[in-house]
N, C-alpha and C positions, 0 to 999 in steps of 0.2 A: 745147260748150255757143255756144249764139251771144246774142251780146254783146247787153241792150237799145238797141232805136232808138233810136232818137230821139226820139219822139214819146210815148213808153213813160217816155226820164225828164222832156219835159217835166211829160206827167201826175202824174208824181211826184210831184214837184216842186210844179207846183200844188197838188193836194190835203195835197202836207206843212205849206203857207202854210196853204191854209185852218185845215184842224187847228191849226196854230198864234195865226191868228186869236182864237179860241178860250178858248190858255192868254194873251192879248191883254187879254181881257176880266175875266179873272181875278182878271189880276195888276192891275188895274186898282182904283188909291187903297193897296194894297198891296204889301209889300215881299216875305212870300213867294205862295208859292203857296194851301195852305191858312190863313194867317190865320198862323200861326206856324209860326219854321224845324223845316222838317224833312226827312227822306230827301229826302223829295216834290223839294223843294229839290234835291237834289241832284244825281237823276236829271233832274229838267228841263235842268240848266244839259249833264246829257255831252247833251241828247238836241238842244239848242240849238249843242250843240261840233260834232256832227255833218252838221242841219243845213248850218251853215255850210261844212262840207268835203264836201260836194258842192253848195256857191255855191245855197242858200237863200238868199235877201234877206230883210233882218229890219227892212232900215228907216225903210216905214213901219209896223213892230208898236213903236209908240215903248216902253210895255212893259216886253215884248221884250227891246227890246234898254237898257233902264235894269235889267233883272233882268239882266241878261245881265253888265253891266258890274261893277254892285254882286256880281256874283258870282264877277268874274274879279281883280277888288279883296281876295279873300279872304283873309286868312293860310293857313286850311288849304286851301283851294284850291289857292294858292298851291305848297304845299310836295307835294300832294300833285301838281300835275301836272311841278314838277321830279322827286319823285320819280318819276314813270315815263317823266321823260323826254320829257312834252308843253310842256314850257316854253321 
């Protein structure tokens, strides 16, 4: 199987960033994606971690960055990451 081209990777990063712009809007003025903490927040945290791993820059998405920092300080998240060998 042929590896993805640089153009494909760049396009994918742009598309994902655009989708996270919607998330940023949804997080504006709230701590949790659905208003109250839910499993959606854990899922979003994982998606942001994966996006960071492939080099997507969220520095311009302040609410996404704030949410990610908040989740990284959460005791349950810290325990889970350590238990999985990810911290």
